[in-house]
C-alpha positions in Angstrom: -21.7 -25.7 31.3 -24.9 -24.4 29.8 -27.5 -26.8 28.4 -29.0 -25.4 25.2 -32.1 -27.7 25.5 -32.7 -26.4 29.1 -32.7 -22.8 27.8 -35.7 -23.7 25.7 -37.6 -25.9 28.1 -36.9 -24.4 31.6 -34.1 -24.3 34.1 -31.0 -26.5 34.0 -30.7 -29.5 36.2 -27.2 -29.6 37.8 -25.8 -31.5 40.7 -23.7 -30.1 43.5 -20.5 -30.4 41.4 -22.0 -28.4 38.6 -22.6 -31.5 36.3 -25.8 -31.6 34.3 -28.1 -34.4 35.5 -31.4 -35.8 34.4 -32.9 -35.9 37.9 -32.2 -34.4 41.3 -32.6 -31.0 42.8 -33.6 -28.2 40.4 -31.3 -25.3 40.6 -32.0 -22.2 38.5 -29.0 -20.5 37.0 -29.4 -16.7 36.8 -28.1 -15.2 33.5 -25.1 -12.9 33.7 -26.0 -9.2 33.7 -26.1 -7.8 30.1 -24.3 -4.5 31.0 -21.8 -4.0 33.9 -22.8 -1.4 36.5 -21.8 2.0 35.2 -18.9 3.7 37.0 -20.2 6.5 39.1 -16.8 8.3 39.3 -16.9 11.7 37.5 -14.8 12.2 34.5 -11.6 14.2 35.0 -11.5 17.3 32.9 -8.2 18.6 31.3 -7.6 22.2 31.9 -7.0 24.5 28.9 -4.2 27.0 28.7 -4.3 29.7 31.4 -2.4 32.3 29.5 0.7 32.0 31.7 2.4 29.4 29.6 2.5 29.6 25.8 0.3 26.9 24.2 2.1 24.3 22.1 1.4 25.2 18.4 -0.2 22.5 16.3 2.2 20.9 13.8 2.3 22.5 10.4 0.3 20.8 7.6 2.6 19.1 5.1 3.4 21.2 2.1 2.0 19.8 -1.1 4.8 18.3 -3.2 5.3 18.8 -6.9 2.9 16.4 -8.8 5.8 14.5 -10.5 7.6 14.1 -7.2 4.5 12.9 -5.4 3.7 10.4 -8.2 7.2 9.1 -8.2 8.3 9.4 -4.5 10.9 6.7 -4.7 12.6 8.0 -7.8 15.0 11.0 -7.9 14.7 11.2 -11.7 12.3 13.8 -13.1 9.4 12.8 -15.3 9.9 13.5 -19.0 7.3 15.1 -21.3 5.6 12.8 -23.7 7.9 11.6 -26.5 11.0 13.0 -24.8 12.5 9.6 -24.0 12.1 8.4 -27.6 14.1 11.4 -28.7 16.8 10.6 -26.1 17.0 7.0 -27.2 17.2 8.1 -30.9 20.0 10.6 -30.0 21.9 7.8 -28.1 21.7 5.5 -31.1 22.8 8.3 -33.5 25.8 9.0 -31.2 26.8 5.3 -31.4 26.1 4.3 -35.0 26.8 0.6 -36.0 26.7 -0.6 -32.4 24.0 -2.9 -30.9 22.5 -2.2 -27.5 20.0 -3.9 -25.2 17.2 -1.7 -23.7 19.0 -2.3 -20.3 22.3 -0.8 -21.6 20.6 2.2 -23.1 18.5 2.6 -19.9 21.6 2.6 -17.7 23.3 5.2 -19.9 20.2 7.5 -19.9 19.3 6.8 -16.2 15.8 5.5 -17.3 14.0 2.2 -16.9 14.7 -0.6 -19.4 11.0 -1.1 -19.9 10.4 2.5 -20.9 13.5 2.4 -23.2 12.2 -0.8 -24.7 8.8 0.8 -25.5 10.7 3.8 -27.1 12.8 1.3 -29.2 9.7 -0.5 -30.4 8.2 2.8 -31.5 11.5 3.9 -33.2 11.6 0.5 -35.0 8.0 0.9 -36.3 8.9 4.3 -37.6 12.1 2.9 -39.3 14.6 4.9 -37.2 15.9 1.8 -35.2 16.4 -1.8 -36.2 16.1 -4.8 -34.0 19.2 -7.0 -34.5 18.6 -9.8 -31.9 15.8 -11.5 -30.1 17.5 -13.1 -27.0 18.5 -10.7 -25.7 16.7 -8.1 -27.7 19.3 -5.8 -29.3 18.8 -2.6 -31.3 20.8 -0.4 -33.5 20.3 2.7 -35.6 18.6 1.8 -38.9 20.7 2.6 -42.0 
């Protein structure tokens, strides 16, 4: 056990059992070496190819994927151009006049997320193409 006061004021005082004592024989404790003795063994070099055996080729770099696929790696559905989903939602409502649908129902039919379909339905409602018929759950139909 190291005595922090002894470090500042001289050597530690310890008895034969290693206990710190106020009086008795003074024994100086040498500090541990800062760095271990370096290993004098030489490093083993790895031999390069001799020409007798074909060298193992490096693995090929990954091929850059299409931007849409890279951005949406989990999805198998292609990304639509801006405004295209709104057109698909409008077409769906026109193909089913007089019926009410939730964004989830339309999303399943179009293989698109219900959140994206909801955003398209809100825009169609603002432009007067769709009409919201319910609030819980939100339902939409084609405006007359």
